[in-house]
C-alpha positions as CSV (number, residue, x, y, z in Angstrom):
1,M,0.2,-0.1,-0.1
2,K,1.3,3.5,-0.9
3,T,2.3,5.7,2.0
4,S,-0.3,8.4,1.0
5,K,-3.1,5.7,1.1
6,L,-1.8,4.5,4.4
7,M,-1.7,7.9,5.9
8,R,-5.3,8.6,4.6
9,A,-6.6,5.3,6.0
10,T,-4.9,6.2,9.3
11,V,-6.5,9.7,9.5
12,V,-9.9,8.3,8.7
13,T,-9.7,5.6,11.2
14,G,-8.5,8.0,13.8
15,M,-11.4,10.5,13.1
16,T,-13.9,7.7,13.2
17,L,-12.5,6.5,16.5
18,A,-12.6,9.9,18.0
19,A,-16.1,10.4,16.8
20,I,-17.4,7.4,18.5
21,G,-15.1,7.7,21.5
22,S,-14.1,4.0,21.1
23,M,-10.9,2.6,22.8
24,P,-9.0,0.3,22.2
25,L,-9.2,-0.6,18.5
26,A,-10.8,-3.7,17.4
27,H,-8.8,-6.8,16.4
28,A,-10.3,-9.5,14.3
29,E,-8.9,-12.9,13.7
30,A,-9.6,-15.4,10.8
31,A,-12.1,-18.2,11.6
32,T,-9.7,-21.0,10.7
33,G,-6.0,-21.5,10.3
34,T,-3.3,-19.4,11.7
35,A,-3.8,-16.4,9.5
36,K,-4.7,-13.3,11.3
37,K,-6.1,-10.0,10.0
38,S,-6.1,-6.9,12.1
39,V,-8.3,-3.8,11.3
40,M,-5.7,-1.7,13.3
41,V,-3.0,-0.1,11.1
42,S,0.5,-1.2,12.3
43,C,2.7,1.3,14.1
44,P,4.6,3.3,11.4
45,G,8.4,3.7,11.6
46,D,8.2,7.2,12.9
47,G,5.5,6.2,15.6
48,H,3.1,9.1,14.5
49,L,-0.4,7.8,13.3
50,S,-2.0,11.2,13.4
51,R,-2.0,14.5,15.5
52,N,-1.9,13.5,19.2
53,Y,-1.9,9.6,18.3
54,T,1.6,8.0,18.6
55,C,2.9,4.5,19.1
56,S,6.0,2.3,19.5
57,S,6.6,-1.0,18.1
58,L,8.1,-3.3,20.8
59,S,9.5,-6.8,20.5
60,S,6.3,-8.4,21.9
61,G,3.7,-5.9,20.9
62,E,2.9,-2.3,20.3
63,L,2.3,0.6,22.7
64,Y,-0.2,3.3,21.7
65,H,-1.0,6.7,23.2
66,R,-3.8,9.1,22.3
67,K,-5.3,12.4,23.4
68,Y,-8.9,13.3,22.6
69,T,-10.4,16.8,22.1
70,N,-12.4,16.2,25.3
71,N,-9.3,16.5,27.4
72,R,-9.0,12.6,27.8
73,A,-6.0,10.7,27.1
74,S,-5.5,6.8,26.9
75,T,-2.4,4.6,26.7
76,W,-2.7,0.8,25.8
77,Y,-0.3,-2.0,25.2
78,K,-1.3,-4.7,22.5
79,K,0.7,-7.7,23.5
80,T,1.3,-10.0,20.4
81,G,4.0,-12.4,21.6
82,G,6.4,-13.6,24.2
83,S,5.8,-14.6,27.9
84,G,3.2,-13.2,30.3
85,I,4.3,-9.9,32.0
86,T,3.2,-7.7,34.9
87,A,3.0,-4.1,33.8
88,R,1.3,-0.9,34.1
89,V,0.5,1.9,31.5
90,G,0.7,5.6,32.0
91,F,1.7,9.0,30.5
92,N,4.0,11.8,31.2
93,R,3.3,15.5,30.8
94,A,5.8,18.1,31.7
95,G,7.8,15.6,34.0
96,S,4.6,14.5,35.8
97,T,3.8,10.9,35.4
98,S,0.2,9.2,35.8
99,W,0.0,5.4,36.0
100,S,-2.9,2.8,35.8
101,G,-2.7,0.0,38.4
102,W,-0.5,-3.0,37.8
103,F,-1.9,-5.8,35.7
104,G,-0.9,-9.3,34.4
105,Q,-1.0,-9.5,30.6
106,S,-0.5,-12.5,28.3
107,S,-0.1,-12.6,24.5
108,G,-3.1,-11.8,22.5
109,T,-4.5,-9.4,24.8
110,T,-4.7,-5.4,25.1
111,K,-4.6,-3.5,28.4
112,T,-5.7,0.1,28.6
113,G,-5.5,3.1,31.0
114,S,-7.4,6.3,30.6
115,W,-7.2,9.6,32.3
116,N,-9.2,12.9,32.5
117,N,-8.1,16.5,32.5
118,V,-5.4,16.0,30.0
119,S,-5.3,19.0,27.8
120,Y,-5.6,18.1,24.2
121,C,-2.6,20.4,23.2
122,S,-0.3,19.5,26.0
123,S,2.8,17.5,25.0
124,T,2.6,14.0,26.4
125,V,4.2,10.6,25.9
126,G,2.6,7.2,26.6
127,L,4.4,4.8,29.0
128,L,4.6,1.0,29.7
129,Q,6.5,-0.1,32.7
130,V,7.2,-3.8,32.9
131,Q,8.3,-5.3,36.2
132,G,11.8,-6.6,35.8
133,Q,12.4,-4.6,32.6
134,Q,12.7,-1.1,31.6
135,T,10.1,1.6,31.0
136,F,9.1,1.9,27.3
137,Q,7.5,5.0,25.8
138,T,5.9,6.4,22.6
139,P,6.9,9.5,20.7
140,L,5.7,12.8,21.8
141,A,2.0,13.5,21.2
142,D,1.1,17.2,20.7
143,C,-0.9,19.6,18.6
144,S,1.6,20.0,15.7
């Protein structure tokens, strides 16, 4: 798929999700065999899906962070492989970090944290802290 088509598809998907306020994105699997099809666009190399919507590809999944015009933010981790983990998601704004509670997560699941009163135009990054490992982050999400 050409880059311009991928970008248009990403923008349309993002606008649709913002309009219906749905999180996280749906994941569909084929009924038979091992083939899987996803309605979510994979994380692009630069980590920017659209304004205020960023992601990072990790070895066992993808970390997403998004802010909405109603001053709400969400960070979620879609785990696609590897062993189970104990983790939490969060976000950082101007040196201040907010976290979800700790959770156990296995492959094939998505875990989400959401927060209110997060200004749409404030610069933020999504975070994933995994016990016994490092803290992972998304690129900066802002209004530009």
